[in-house]
Each structure stands twice: as structure tokens, then as C-alpha cells.
DSSP file (Angstrom, degrees, kcal/mol; ACC not computed):
  #  RESIDUE AA STRUCTURE BP1 BP2  ACC     N-H-->O    O-->H-N    N-H-->O    O-->H-N    TCO  KAPPA ALPHA  PHI   PSI    X-CA   Y-CA   Z-CA
    1    1 A X              0   0    0      0, 0.0     2,-0.1     0, 0.0   133,-0.1   0.000 360.0 360.0 360.0 153.2   17.2  143.4 -203.6
    2    2 A X     >  -     0   0    0      1,-0.1     4,-2.3    47,-0.0     3,-0.2  -0.457 360.0-109.5 -83.8 162.4   19.9  143.3 -206.2
    3    3 A X  H  > S+     0   0    0      1,-0.2     4,-2.9     2,-0.2     5,-0.2   0.851 118.8  57.9 -58.3 -35.7   23.5  142.3 -205.4
    4    4 A X  H  > S+     0   0    0      2,-0.2     4,-2.6     1,-0.2    -1,-0.2   0.908 107.3  46.3 -62.9 -41.9   24.6  146.0 -205.9
    5    5 A X  H  > S+     0   0    0      2,-0.2     4,-2.3    -3,-0.2     5,-0.2   0.924 113.5  48.8 -66.7 -44.3   22.1  147.2 -203.2
    6    6 A X  H  X S+     0   0    0     -4,-2.3     4,-2.6     2,-0.2    -2,-0.2   0.941 114.4  45.3 -60.1 -47.5   23.3  144.4 -200.8
    7    7 A X  H  X S+     0   0    0     -4,-2.9     4,-2.8     1,-0.2     5,-0.2   0.918 112.4  51.0 -63.6 -44.0   26.9  145.2 -201.4
    8    8 A X  H  X S+     0   0    0     -4,-2.6     4,-2.1    -5,-0.2    -1,-0.2   0.897 113.0  45.6 -62.4 -40.1   26.4  149.0 -201.1
    9    9 A X  H  X S+     0   0    0     -4,-2.3     4,-2.6     2,-0.2     5,-0.2   0.919 113.2  49.5 -69.3 -43.1   24.5  148.6 -197.8
   10   10 A X  H  X S+     0   0    0     -4,-2.6     4,-2.6    -5,-0.2    -2,-0.2   0.907 112.2  48.0 -61.0 -42.3   27.1  146.2 -196.4
   11   11 A X  H  X S+     0   0    0     -4,-2.8     4,-2.5     2,-0.2    -1,-0.2   0.886 110.4  52.5 -66.7 -38.9   30.0  148.5 -197.4
   12   12 A X  H  X S+     0   0    0     -4,-2.1     4,-2.3    -5,-0.2    -2,-0.2   0.946 113.4  42.8 -60.2 -48.3   28.1  151.4 -195.8
   13   13 A X  H  X S+     0   0    0     -4,-2.6     4,-2.4     2,-0.2    -2,-0.2   0.885 113.9  51.6 -67.4 -38.2   27.7  149.5 -192.5
   14   14 A X  H  X S+     0   0    0     -4,-2.6     4,-2.7    -5,-0.2    -1,-0.2   0.892 110.2  49.4 -63.7 -39.7   31.2  148.2 -192.6
   15   15 A X  H  X S+     0   0    0     -4,-2.5     4,-2.6     2,-0.2    -2,-0.2   0.923 110.8  49.3 -64.3 -45.1   32.5  151.8 -193.2
   16   16 A X  H  X S+     0   0    0     -4,-2.3     4,-1.0     1,-0.2    -2,-0.2   0.911 113.5  47.0 -60.8 -42.3   30.5  153.1 -190.2
   17   17 A X  H  < S+     0   0    0     -4,-2.4     3,-0.5     1,-0.2     4,-0.2   0.934 113.1  48.2 -64.7 -46.6   31.8  150.2 -188.0
   18   18 A X  H >< S+     0   0    0     -4,-2.7     3,-1.0     1,-0.2     5,-0.3   0.887 111.8  49.3 -62.2 -40.0   35.4  150.8 -189.1
   19   19 A X  H 3< S+     0   0    0     -4,-2.6    -1,-0.2     1,-0.2    -2,-0.2   0.703 111.4  49.8 -74.3 -18.6   35.2  154.6 -188.5
   20   20 A X  T 3< S+     0   0    0     -4,-1.0     2,-0.3    -3,-0.5    -1,-0.2   0.247 104.5  64.3-106.5  12.9   33.7  154.1 -185.1
   21   21 A X  S <  S-     0   0    0     -3,-1.0     2,-1.1    -4,-0.2     7,-0.0  -0.975  94.1-102.0-131.6 149.1   36.2  151.6 -183.7
   22   22 A X        +     0   0    0     -2,-0.3     2,-0.3     6,-0.0    -3,-0.1  -0.557  65.4 133.7 -78.3  99.7   39.9  152.2 -183.2
   23   23 A X        -     0   0    0     -2,-1.1     2,-0.1    -5,-0.3    -2,-0.1  -0.960  54.4-109.9-139.3 156.6   41.8  150.6 -186.1
   24   24 A X     >  -     0   0    0     -2,-0.3     4,-2.4     1,-0.1     5,-0.2  -0.322  45.1 -97.0 -77.6 173.3   44.5  151.5 -188.5
   25   25 A X  H  > S+     0   0    0      1,-0.2     4,-2.1     2,-0.2     5,-0.1   0.853 121.8  51.1 -65.3 -36.3   43.7  152.1 -192.1
   26   26 A X  H  > S+     0   0    0      2,-0.2     4,-1.8     1,-0.2    -1,-0.2   0.907 111.8  47.0 -70.0 -39.1   44.6  148.6 -193.4
   27   27 A X  H  > S+     0   0    0      2,-0.2     4,-2.5     1,-0.2    -2,-0.2   0.896 110.5  53.6 -66.1 -38.9   42.4  146.9 -190.7
   28   28 A X  H  X S+     0   0    0     -4,-2.4     4,-2.5     1,-0.2    -2,-0.2   0.899 107.0  51.6 -61.1 -39.9   39.6  149.4 -191.5
   29   29 A X  H  X S+     0   0    0     -4,-2.1     4,-2.5     1,-0.2    -1,-0.2   0.899 110.4  48.1 -63.8 -39.9   39.9  148.4 -195.2
   30   30 A X  H  X S+     0   0    0     -4,-1.8     4,-2.9     2,-0.2     5,-0.2   0.887 110.2  52.8 -67.8 -38.2   39.6  144.7 -194.3
   31   31 A X  H  X S+     0   0    0     -4,-2.5     4,-2.4     2,-0.2     5,-0.2   0.940 111.9  45.0 -59.8 -47.9   36.6  145.4 -192.0
   32   32 A X  H  X S+     0   0    0     -4,-2.5     4,-2.3     1,-0.2    -2,-0.2   0.922 115.7  46.9 -64.3 -44.6   34.8  147.2 -194.9
   33   33 A X  H  X S+     0   0    0     -4,-2.5     4,-2.7     2,-0.2    -2,-0.2   0.907 111.8  50.5 -63.9 -42.7   35.7  144.4 -197.4
   34   34 A X  H  X S+     0   0    0     -4,-2.9     4,-2.5     2,-0.2    -2,-0.2   0.926 112.0  46.8 -62.5 -45.2   34.7  141.6 -195.0
   35   35 A X  H  X S+     0   0    0     -4,-2.4     4,-1.3    -5,-0.2    -1,-0.2   0.910 112.6  51.0 -63.7 -41.3   31.3  143.3 -194.3
   36   36 A X  H  X S+     0   0    0     -4,-2.3     4,-0.5    -5,-0.2    -2,-0.2   0.918 111.2  47.0 -61.7 -44.8   30.8  143.8 -198.0
   37   37 A X  H >X S+     0   0    0     -4,-2.7     3,-1.3     1,-0.2     4,-0.9   0.933 113.0  48.1 -64.1 -46.2   31.6  140.2 -198.9
   38   38 A X  H 3X S+     0   0    0     -4,-2.5     4,-0.6     1,-0.3    -1,-0.2   0.714  99.7  69.0 -70.0 -18.0   29.3  138.8 -196.2
   39   39 A X  H 3< S+     0   0    0     -4,-1.3    -1,-0.3     1,-0.2    -2,-0.2   0.707 108.9  35.5 -72.6 -18.2   26.5  141.2 -197.3
   40   40 A X  H X< S+     0   0    0     -3,-1.3     3,-1.3    -4,-0.5    11,-0.2   0.551  94.7  90.2-106.1 -11.0   26.2  139.2 -200.5
   41   41 A X  H >< S+     0   0    0     -4,-0.9     3,-2.2     1,-0.3     4,-0.2   0.852  73.6  66.6 -56.3 -41.2   26.9  135.7 -199.1
   42   42 A X  G >< S+     0   0    0     -4,-0.6     3,-1.1     1,-0.3    27,-0.3   0.782  90.2  67.0 -56.5 -24.1   23.3  134.8 -198.2
   43   43 A X  G X   +     0   0    0     -3,-1.3     3,-1.9     1,-0.3     6,-0.3   0.296  65.6 102.7 -80.4  13.8   22.4  134.7 -201.9
   44   44 A X  G <  S+     0   0    0     -3,-2.2    -1,-0.3     1,-0.3    19,-0.2   0.713  71.6  68.6 -62.9 -18.1   24.7  131.7 -202.4
   45   45 A X  G <  S+     0   0    0     -3,-1.1     2,-0.5    -4,-0.2    -1,-0.3   0.474  90.5  69.9 -78.1  -1.9   21.3  129.8 -202.5
   46   46 A X  S X  S-     0   0    0     -3,-1.9     3,-2.0     1,-0.1     6,-0.4  -0.956  70.0-156.6-121.4 112.6   20.6  131.5 -205.8
   47   47 A X  T 3  S+     0   0    0     -2,-0.5    -1,-0.1     1,-0.3    13,-0.1   0.649  92.2  59.6 -66.3 -14.2   22.7  130.3 -208.7
   48   48 A X  T 3  S+     0   0    0      4,-0.1    -1,-0.3    -5,-0.1    -4,-0.1   0.523  87.5  95.7 -89.6  -5.5   22.1  133.5 -210.7
   49   49 A X  S <> S-     0   0    0     -3,-2.0     4,-2.4    -6,-0.3     5,-0.2  -0.315  90.3-105.6 -79.8 166.9   23.6  135.7 -208.0
   50   50 A X  H  > S+     0   0    0      1,-0.2     4,-1.2     2,-0.2     5,-0.1   0.947 123.2  38.7 -55.3 -51.9   27.2  136.9 -208.0
   51   51 A X  H  > S+     0   0    0    -11,-0.2     4,-1.7     1,-0.2    -1,-0.2   0.852 113.5  56.5 -71.5 -33.8   28.3  134.5 -205.3
   52   52 A X  H  4 S+     0   0    0     -6,-0.4     7,-0.3    -9,-0.3    -1,-0.2   0.860 105.8  51.0 -64.3 -35.9   26.1  131.7 -206.7
   53   53 A X  H >< S+     0   0    0     -4,-2.4     3,-0.6     1,-0.2    -1,-0.2   0.820 110.0  50.3 -70.0 -31.4   27.8  132.0 -210.0
   54   54 A X  H 3< S+     0   0    0     -4,-1.2    -2,-0.2     1,-0.3    -1,-0.2   0.811 122.3  31.3 -75.9 -30.9   31.2  131.7 -208.3
   55   55 A X  T 3X S+     0   0    0     -4,-1.7     4,-3.0     1,-0.1    -1,-0.3  -0.514  75.6 161.6-125.3  61.8   30.2  128.6 -206.4
   56   56 A X  H <> S+     0   0    0     -3,-0.6     4,-2.8     1,-0.2     5,-0.2   0.879  71.8  46.8 -54.3 -49.4   27.8  127.0 -208.8
   57   57 A X  H  > S+     0   0    0      1,-0.2     4,-2.4     2,-0.2    -1,-0.2   0.948 116.2  43.9 -62.7 -49.0   27.8  123.5 -207.3
   58   58 A X  H  > S+     0   0    0      1,-0.2     4,-2.6     2,-0.2     5,-0.2   0.909 113.8  52.5 -60.6 -42.3   27.4  124.6 -203.7
   59   59 A X  H  X S+     0   0    0     -4,-3.0     4,-2.4    -7,-0.3    -2,-0.2   0.924 110.9  46.1 -59.4 -46.8   24.7  127.1 -204.8
   60   60 A X  H  X S+     0   0    0     -4,-2.8     4,-2.6    -5,-0.2    -1,-0.2   0.878 112.2  51.3 -66.6 -37.6   22.7  124.5 -206.6
   61   61 A X  H  X S+     0   0    0     -4,-2.4     4,-2.5    -5,-0.2     5,-0.3   0.937 111.7  46.2 -65.3 -45.9   23.0  122.0 -203.7
   62   62 A X  H  X>S+     0   0    0     -4,-2.6     4,-2.7     1,-0.2     5,-0.9   0.928 115.5  46.9 -61.7 -44.0   21.8  124.6 -201.2
   63   63 A X  H  X5S+     0   0    0     -4,-2.4     4,-0.9   -19,-0.2    -2,-0.2   0.903 112.0  50.8 -65.3 -40.6   18.9  125.6 -203.5
   64   64 A X  H  <5S+     0   0    0     -4,-2.6    -2,-0.2    -5,-0.2    -1,-0.2   0.927 120.0  33.9 -62.2 -46.4   18.0  122.0 -204.2
   65   65 A X  H  <5S+     0   0    0     -4,-2.5    -2,-0.2    -5,-0.2    -1,-0.2   0.818 139.5  11.5 -81.8 -31.6   17.8  121.0 -200.5
   66   66 A X  H  <5S-     0   0    0     -4,-2.7    -3,-0.2    -5,-0.3    -2,-0.2   0.687  91.7-136.1-121.8 -25.8   16.6  124.3 -199.0
   67   67 A X    ><< -     0   0    0     -5,-0.9     3,-0.6    -4,-0.9     2,-0.3  -0.322  43.9 -42.0  89.7-179.3   15.4  126.7 -201.7
   68   68 A X  T 3  S+     0   0    0      1,-0.2   -25,-0.1    -2,-0.1   -22,-0.1  -0.657 120.2   8.4 -90.3 141.1   16.0  130.4 -202.0
   69   69 A X  T 3  S+     0   0    0     -2,-0.3    48,-1.7   -27,-0.3    -1,-0.2   0.865 105.5  97.6  59.7  41.9   15.8  132.7 -199.0
   70   70 A X  S X  S+     0   0    0     -3,-0.6     3,-1.6    46,-0.2    50,-0.2   0.407  88.5   6.4-117.4-101.0   15.5  130.0 -196.5
   71   71 A X  G >  S+     0   0    0      1,-0.3     3,-1.0    -4,-0.2     6,-0.6   0.862 130.4  51.0 -59.3 -39.8   18.5  128.6 -194.5
   72   72 A X  G 3  S+     0   0    0      1,-0.3    -1,-0.3   -30,-0.1   -28,-0.1   0.533 110.0  51.7 -79.2  -2.9   21.0  131.2 -195.8
   73   73 A X  G <  S+     0   0    0     -3,-1.6     2,-0.3    44,-0.2    -1,-0.3  -0.161  98.9  94.7-117.8  36.1   18.6  134.0 -194.8
   74   74 A X  S <> S-     0   0    0     -3,-1.0     4,-1.6    45,-0.1    45,-0.2  -0.796  83.8-115.2-129.0 165.7   18.1  132.9 -191.3
   75   75 A X  H  > S+     0   0    0     43,-2.6     4,-2.3    -2,-0.3     5,-0.2   0.826 116.6  61.0 -64.9 -32.8   19.3  133.4 -187.7
   76   76 A X  H  > S+     0   0    0     42,-0.4     4,-2.5    44,-0.3    -1,-0.2   0.920 102.6  49.9 -60.1 -44.9   20.5  129.7 -187.9
   77   77 A X  H  > S+     0   0    0     -6,-0.6     4,-2.6     1,-0.2    -1,-0.2   0.910 109.7  51.1 -60.7 -43.2   22.8  130.6 -190.7
   78   78 A X  H  X S+     0   0    0     -4,-1.6     4,-2.3     1,-0.2    -1,-0.2   0.906 110.8  48.6 -61.7 -41.3   24.2  133.5 -188.8
   79   79 A X  H  X S+     0   0    0     -4,-2.3     4,-2.5     2,-0.2    -2,-0.2   0.909 111.2  49.7 -65.6 -42.3   24.8  131.3 -185.8
   80   80 A X  H  X S+     0   0    0     -4,-2.5     4,-2.8     2,-0.2     5,-0.2   0.927 111.1  49.2 -62.7 -45.0   26.6  128.6 -187.9
   81   81 A X  H  X S+     0   0    0     -4,-2.6     4,-2.6     1,-0.2     5,-0.2   0.923 112.1  48.7 -60.2 -44.9   28.8  131.3 -189.5
   82   82 A X  H  X S+     0   0    0     -4,-2.3     4,-2.0    -5,-0.2    -2,-0.2   0.907 113.4  46.8 -62.9 -42.7   29.7  132.7 -186.1
   83   83 A X  H  X S+     0   0    0     -4,-2.5     4,-2.8     2,-0.2    -2,-0.2   0.937 113.3  47.8 -65.9 -46.6   30.5  129.2 -184.7
   84   84 A X  H  X S+     0   0    0     -4,-2.8     4,-1.7     1,-0.2    -2,-0.2   0.929 113.1  48.0 -60.6 -45.7   32.6  128.2 -187.7
   85   85 A X  H  <>S+     0   0    0     -4,-2.6     5,-2.7    -5,-0.2    -1,-0.2   0.876 112.0  50.2 -64.2 -36.2   34.5  131.5 -187.6
   86   86 A X  H ><5S+     0   0    0     -4,-2.0     3,-1.8    -5,-0.2    -2,-0.2   0.926 109.2  50.7 -65.9 -45.1   35.1  131.1 -183.9
   87   87 A X  H 3<5S+     0   0    0     -4,-2.8    -1,-0.2     1,-0.3    -2,-0.2   0.807 107.8  54.0 -62.7 -28.9   36.3  127.5 -184.3
   88   88 A X  T 3<5S-     0   0    0     -4,-1.7    -1,-0.3    -5,-0.2    -2,-0.2   0.340 116.8-118.0 -85.3   7.1   38.7  128.8 -187.0
   89   89 A X  T < 5 +     0   0    0     -3,-1.8     2,-0.3     1,-0.2    -3,-0.2   0.835  51.0 171.4  58.3  36.5   40.1  131.3 -184.4
   90   90 A X      < -     0   0    0     -5,-2.7    -1,-0.2    -6,-0.1     5,-0.1  -0.578  42.9 -97.7 -74.3 138.1   38.9  134.3 -186.5
   91   91 A X    >>  -     0   0    0     -2,-0.3     4,-1.5     1,-0.1     3,-1.1  -0.256  28.5-120.3 -58.1 141.0   39.3  137.6 -184.7
   92   92 A X  H 3> S+     0   0    0      1,-0.3     4,-2.7     2,-0.2     5,-0.2   0.836 110.4  63.6 -53.4 -38.3   36.1  138.8 -183.0
   93   93 A X  H 3> S+     0   0    0      1,-0.2     4,-1.8     2,-0.2    -1,-0.3   0.894 105.9  44.4 -54.2 -41.9   36.2  142.0 -185.1
   94   94 A X  H <> S+     0   0    0     -3,-1.1     4,-2.2     2,-0.2    -1,-0.2   0.789 109.3  55.1 -78.6 -27.7   35.8  140.0 -188.3
   95   95 A X  H  X S+     0   0    0     -4,-1.5     4,-2.4     2,-0.2    -2,-0.2   0.918 108.8  49.4 -66.0 -42.6   33.0  137.8 -186.9
   96   96 A X  H  X S+     0   0    0     -4,-2.7     4,-2.5     1,-0.2    -2,-0.2   0.917 109.8  51.6 -60.3 -43.0   31.1  141.0 -186.0
   97   97 A X  H  X S+     0   0    0     -4,-1.8     4,-2.7    -5,-0.2    -2,-0.2   0.915 109.0  50.5 -59.7 -43.5   31.7  142.2 -189.6
   98   98 A X  H  X S+     0   0    0     -4,-2.2     4,-2.7     1,-0.2     5,-0.2   0.926 112.2  46.6 -60.6 -45.2   30.4  138.9 -191.0
   99   99 A X  H  X S+     0   0    0     -4,-2.4     4,-2.4     2,-0.2    -1,-0.2   0.863 111.6  50.9 -68.7 -35.6   27.3  139.2 -188.8
  100  100 A X  H  X S+     0   0    0     -4,-2.5     4,-2.5    -5,-0.2    -2,-0.2   0.935 112.4  47.8 -63.7 -45.5   26.7  142.8 -189.8
  101  101 A X  H  X S+     0   0    0     -4,-2.7     4,-1.8     2,-0.2    -2,-0.2   0.936 114.5  44.0 -61.5 -48.6   27.0  141.9 -193.5
  102  102 A X  H  X S+     0   0    0     -4,-2.7     4,-2.5     1,-0.2    -1,-0.2   0.920 113.8  51.6 -63.4 -43.6   24.6  138.9 -193.3
  103  103 A X  H  X S+     0   0    0     -4,-2.4     4,-2.8    -5,-0.2     5,-0.2   0.902 107.0  53.4 -59.7 -41.4   22.2  140.9 -191.2
  104  104 A X  H  X S+     0   0    0     -4,-2.5     4,-2.0     1,-0.2    -1,-0.2   0.905 109.8  48.5 -61.3 -40.2   22.2  143.8 -193.7
  105  105 A X  H  X S+     0   0    0     -4,-1.8     4,-2.4     2,-0.2    -2,-0.2   0.943 112.2  47.9 -62.9 -48.6   21.3  141.3 -196.4
  106  106 A X  H  X S+     0   0    0     -4,-2.5     4,-1.6     1,-0.2    -2,-0.2   0.915 110.3  51.6 -61.9 -44.3   18.5  139.8 -194.5
  107  107 A X  H  < S+     0   0    0     -4,-2.8     4,-0.5     1,-0.2    -1,-0.2   0.922 111.2  47.9 -60.0 -44.6   17.0  143.1 -193.5
  108  108 A X  H >< S+     0   0    0     -4,-2.0     3,-1.3     1,-0.2    -1,-0.2   0.910 110.8  50.5 -64.6 -40.8   17.0  144.3 -197.1
  109  109 A X  H >< S+     0   0    0     -4,-2.4     3,-1.3     1,-0.3     6,-0.5   0.756 101.0  63.4 -70.2 -21.8   15.4  141.1 -198.4
  110  110 A X  T 3< S+     0   0    0     -4,-1.6    18,-3.1     1,-0.2    -1,-0.3   0.664  93.4  65.3 -71.0 -14.6   12.7  141.4 -195.7
  111  111 A X  T <  S+     0   0    0     -3,-1.3    21,-2.4    -4,-0.5     2,-0.3   0.350  89.3  83.7 -88.1   6.1   11.7  144.6 -197.5
  112  112 A X  S X  S-     0   0    0     -3,-1.3     3,-0.9    19,-0.3    16,-0.2  -0.757  92.0-113.2-105.2 156.7   10.7  142.6 -200.6
  113  113 A X  T 3  S+     0   0    0     19,-0.3    -1,-0.1    -2,-0.3    20,-0.1   0.811 115.2  56.2 -58.4 -30.7    7.3  140.9 -201.0
  114  114 A X  T 3  S-     0   0    0      1,-0.1    -1,-0.2    -5,-0.1    -4,-0.1   0.791  88.8-174.0 -72.6 -27.4    8.8  137.4 -200.8
  115  115 A X    <   -     0   0    0     -3,-0.9     2,-0.3    -6,-0.5    12,-0.2  -0.139  23.2 -82.9  63.6-163.7   10.5  138.1 -197.4
  116  116 A X  B     -A  126   0A   0     10,-1.8    10,-3.2    -6,-0.1     2,-1.4  -0.935  22.3-114.3-138.6 159.1   12.8  135.6 -195.8
  117  117 A X    >   +     0   0    0    -48,-1.7     3,-2.1    -2,-0.3     8,-0.2  -0.555  45.6 167.6 -90.3  68.3   12.7  132.5 -193.6
  118  118 A X  T 3  S+     0   0    0     -2,-1.4   -43,-2.6     1,-0.3   -42,-0.4   0.807  73.8  43.0 -55.7 -35.3   14.3  134.3 -190.7
  119  119 A X  T >  S-     0   0    0      5,-0.5     3,-2.2     3,-0.2    -1,-0.3   0.029  97.9-164.5-104.2  26.2   13.4  131.5 -188.2
  120  120 A X  T <  S+     0   0    0     -3,-2.1   -44,-0.3     1,-0.4     3,-0.1  -0.212  71.0  41.1 -46.7 134.4   14.3  128.6 -190.5
  121  121 A X  T 3  S+     0   0    0    -45,-0.1    -1,-0.4   -47,-0.0     2,-0.3  -0.964 102.7  85.0 -88.6   4.7   13.6  125.6 -190.2
  122  122 A X  S <  S-     0   0    0     -3,-2.2     2,-1.9     1,-0.1    -3,-0.2  -0.562  85.8-128.1 -67.9 127.9   10.2  127.1 -189.2
  123  123 A X        +     0   0    0     -2,-0.3     2,-0.4    -3,-0.1    -1,-0.1  -0.539  65.3 120.6 -83.7  79.2    8.3  127.6 -192.4
  124  124 A X        -     0   0    0     -2,-1.9    -5,-0.5     2,-0.0     2,-0.3  -0.951  53.4-141.6-145.1 120.1    7.3  131.3 -191.9
  125  125 A X        -     0   0    0     -2,-0.4     2,-0.5    -8,-0.2    -8,-0.2  -0.644  14.5-152.8 -83.3 137.5    8.3  134.1 -194.2
  126  126 A X  B     +A  116   0A   0    -10,-3.2   -10,-1.8    -2,-0.3     2,-0.3  -0.945  19.8 169.5-113.5 128.5    9.1  137.4 -192.5
  127  127 A X        -     0   0    0     -2,-0.5   -16,-0.2   -12,-0.2     2,-0.2  -0.880  34.8-107.6-130.1 163.9    8.6  140.7 -194.3
  128  128 A X        -     0   0    0    -18,-3.1   -13,-0.0    -2,-0.3   -21,-0.0  -0.489  38.4-107.1 -82.1 161.9    8.7  144.4 -193.3
  129  129 A X  S    S+     0   0    0     -2,-0.2     2,-0.5     1,-0.1    -1,-0.1   0.842 111.1  43.5 -60.1 -33.1    5.4  146.3 -193.2
  130  130 A X  S    S+     0   0    0      2,-0.0     2,-0.3   -18,-0.0    -2,-0.2  -0.964  76.8 178.5-116.2 128.3    6.3  148.1 -196.4
  131  131 A X        -     0   0    0     -2,-0.5     2,-0.3    -4,-0.1   -19,-0.3  -0.840   8.0-169.9-125.1 162.7    7.8  146.2 -199.3
  132  132 A X        -     0   0    0    -21,-2.4   -19,-0.3    -2,-0.3     2,-0.1  -0.974  33.3 -81.5-150.1 163.9    9.0  146.9 -202.8
  133  133 A X    >   -     0   0    0     -2,-0.3     3,-1.5   -21,-0.1     6,-0.4  -0.362  40.7-114.7 -73.3 136.3   10.1  145.1 -205.9
  134  134 A X  T 3  S+     0   0    0      1,-0.2    -1,-0.1  -133,-0.1     3,-0.1  -0.493 102.9  15.8 -64.1 133.1   13.7  143.8 -206.4
  135  135 A X  T 3  S+     0   0    0      1,-0.2    -1,-0.2    -2,-0.2    -2,-0.1   0.441 100.1 127.5  82.4  -0.5   15.4  145.6 -209.2
  136  136 A X  S <> S-     0   0    0     -3,-1.5     4,-2.3     1,-0.1    -1,-0.2  -0.086  79.8 -86.9 -79.7-175.8   12.8  148.4 -209.2
  137  137 A X  H  > S+     0   0    0      1,-0.2     4,-2.4     2,-0.2     5,-0.2   0.895 127.8  50.3 -60.8 -43.0   13.4  152.2 -209.0
  138  138 A X  H  > S+     0   0    0      2,-0.2     4,-2.3     1,-0.2    -1,-0.2   0.901 109.0  52.1 -65.2 -40.3   13.5  152.2 -205.2
  139  139 A X  H  > S+     0   0    0     -6,-0.4     4,-1.9     2,-0.2    -2,-0.2   0.943 113.1  43.9 -59.1 -49.4   16.0  149.3 -205.1
  140  140 A X  H  X S+     0   0    0     -4,-2.3     4,-1.9     1,-0.2    -2,-0.2   0.866 111.7  54.4 -65.1 -36.3   18.4  151.1 -207.5
  141  141 A X  H  X S+     0   0    0     -4,-2.4     4,-2.6    -5,-0.2    -1,-0.2   0.878 106.4  52.1 -65.4 -37.1   17.8  154.4 -205.6
  142  142 A X  H  X S+     0   0    0     -4,-2.3     4,-3.1     2,-0.2     5,-0.2   0.918 106.5  53.0 -64.8 -43.2   18.9  152.6 -202.4
  143  143 A X  H  X S+     0   0    0     -4,-1.9     4,-1.8     1,-0.2    -2,-0.2   0.923 113.2  44.0 -58.0 -44.8   22.1  151.3 -203.9
  144  144 A X  H  X S+     0   0    0     -4,-1.9     4,-2.5     2,-0.2    -2,-0.2   0.920 113.5  50.4 -65.9 -45.0   23.0  154.9 -205.0
  145  145 A X  H  X S+     0   0    0     -4,-2.6     4,-2.6     1,-0.2    -2,-0.2   0.914 109.8  50.2 -60.9 -44.7   22.0  156.4 -201.7
  146  146 A X  H  X S+     0   0    0     -4,-3.1     4,-2.0     1,-0.2    -1,-0.2   0.893 111.4  49.3 -62.1 -39.2   24.1  153.8 -199.7
  147  147 A X  H  X S+     0   0    0     -4,-1.8     4,-2.1    -5,-0.2    -2,-0.2   0.911 111.7  47.7 -66.6 -42.8   27.1  154.6 -202.0
  148  148 A X  H  X S+     0   0    0     -4,-2.5     4,-2.4     1,-0.2    -2,-0.2   0.904 111.2  51.3 -64.9 -41.2   26.7  158.3 -201.5
  149  149 A X  H  X S+     0   0    0     -4,-2.6     4,-2.5     2,-0.2    -1,-0.2   0.878 108.2  52.4 -63.7 -37.7   26.4  157.9 -197.7
  150  150 A X  H  X S+     0   0    0     -4,-2.0     4,-2.2     2,-0.2    -2,-0.2   0.939 110.2  47.6 -61.9 -47.0   29.5  155.8 -197.7
  151  151 A X  H  X S+     0   0    0     -4,-2.1     4,-2.7     1,-0.2    -2,-0.2   0.900 111.4  51.9 -60.6 -40.6   31.4  158.5 -199.5
  152  152 A X  H  X S+     0   0    0     -4,-2.4     4,-2.6     2,-0.2    -2,-0.2   0.922 107.9  50.9 -62.8 -44.4   30.0  161.1 -197.1
  153  153 A X  H  X S+     0   0    0     -4,-2.5     4,-0.7     1,-0.2    -2,-0.2   0.924 113.9  44.5 -59.1 -44.4   31.1  159.1 -194.0
  154  154 A X  H >< S+     0   0    0     -4,-2.2     3,-0.6     1,-0.2    -1,-0.2   0.911 113.5  50.8 -67.1 -41.7   34.7  158.8 -195.4
  155  155 A X  H 3< S+     0   0    0     -4,-2.7    -2,-0.2     1,-0.2    -1,-0.2   0.888 111.9  46.1 -63.3 -41.1   34.8  162.5 -196.4
  156  156 A X  H 3<        0   0    0     -4,-2.6    -1,-0.2     1,-0.2    -2,-0.2   0.543 360.0 360.0 -83.9  -5.7   33.6  163.8 -193.1
  157  157 A X    <<        0   0    0     -4,-0.7    -1,-0.2    -3,-0.6    -2,-0.1   0.492 360.0 360.0 -72.9 360.0   36.0  161.5 -191.1
């Protein structure tokens, strides 16, 4: 999936979460933003991604030691993020947002033929029964659909 699709899906899920929990508008905006940011974070292992370009050295190190779609696309990564955020005394709401964002990324990448190493360090790629090409028509259509659904959720609230 492209970064646009990942971000659009993360923002859609963050919006749904914010609208279905009791928060003021500024907290809802932070919830949506947090989910959106974490929805692109797993691609830090790819130096050509948005987040990989921002953190080039870290991106290259992760890719060198682990490769693409391995540790940062796993349940282990989600657990590490949750533990680190807990140790930093981050509010539970934002930990949930981070996990929703990362999960959204992983689910979308499981819809590609390459799949993800969900159970890293076990060397087993996990894919969905139906897959499609990153950057293809369906990928772009999903990004648009997720954006329209987000607007619809906000409009109907």
C-alpha cells in the first residue's frame, strides 16, 4: 500500500474512534492525528517512505538489520510501542490510537502479495486470501474511499 492509503485508513479509524468516545474537539483532533501518524510509522523500515525519508539513518539501520515488513510490521513491534508509551506515562487513549494506527497499516500490507512478518522473529509471511498490487488502481481507490468515508463520518456526526 502507498503512504496515502495507510494515512487515509488510519485517519478514518482515528475519526471513528474519536467520534465514538467522549472527548472534546481538541482531544478528538489529537486522537485522529495520533492514529494517522502511527498508521505510517511501520514503514520506517523503508527509506523511500515518508517516515523513512524523515528519519533516514534510523530507517536504514532498521532495514539493514531486519529488512522491510519484518519487525516494524509485527505484533512484537506493537507490544514494544505499547510498553514504551506506558513507561513514558502516555495516556491510555493515545496508546490505543497508536495501536489502531499500526494495526491498520499491518492489515493493509497483509493485502499485498508480499505480506508481512506478523509473528516476527518467526520467518513466516502473512497475507490475506485476496491480495492486490501496491500503487495500483485498487490501492488508489481505497485511499479515496477512506477519505470519503472520513468526511461522511464527520458530516453525519
